C-alpha positions, -999 to +999 in steps of 0.1 A: -460-075-582-448-110-577-412-096-579-419-070-553-434-095-529-404-118-534-381-089-529-399-078-497-398-114-485-360-115-491-356-082-473-375-095-444-353-126-442-322-104-443-336-082-415-343-113-395-306-124-401-294-090-392-315-090-360-301-125-350-266-113-358-271-082-337-285-101-308-253-124-311-231-095-310-250-080-280-247-113-262-210-116-269-204-080-259-221-086-225-201-118-221-169-098-229-177-070-206-184-096-178-151-113-184-133-079-185-149-070-152-138-103-138-103-098-150-103-063-135-115-077-103-090-105-101-062-081-110-073-058-081-073-089-059-038-098-071-025-064-064-041-063-029-026-098-022+008-087-034+007-057-011-005-079+018+024-103+009+049-075+009+037-062+042+037-096+058+072-103+045+084-069+060+068-080+093+084-114+091+117-098+084+114-075+113+104-103+137+133-124+125+157-096+131+141-091+166+146-128+173+182-126+162+188-097+183+172-114+214+193-145+207+225-123+206+214-108+238+208-141+255+242-153+243+259-123+257+240-129+290+251-165+290+286-156+284+286-130+312+270-157+335+297-182+327+324-157+331+309-148+365+307-183+376+343-191+364+355-160+383+336-170+414+350-205+414+385-192+409+385-165+436+415-169+458+404-177+494+429-181+523+421-210+546+421-186+575+396-164+559+363-156+577+345-155+544+326-186+533+339-206+504+316-210+474+300-243+474+283-264+446+262-282+472+226-276+470+210-260+501+190-283+523+153-278+522+135-268+553+105-289+545 
């Protein structure tokens, strides 16, 4: 009977060790699942941020193209204005002409 009690006592110790190991495994599994969820959430966040970055970059490129287009248009308008000013200043006027000559003087203020 002493051997049976000792064997039962050893069996109980082994069952306690198995239960401790099982709890450790369960705890580590939960930690692992939590970390996997965190990784999944972070990957989803990275994907969203990359999509946002891509759309923002497209918008920035579009706006930059628009600015360049406006700058080109302004340059053309300035060239046209300069050409018009040069043509106005070089118009042939006869001294006997009834038309007024272009002047660079500023008009007098009424006030």
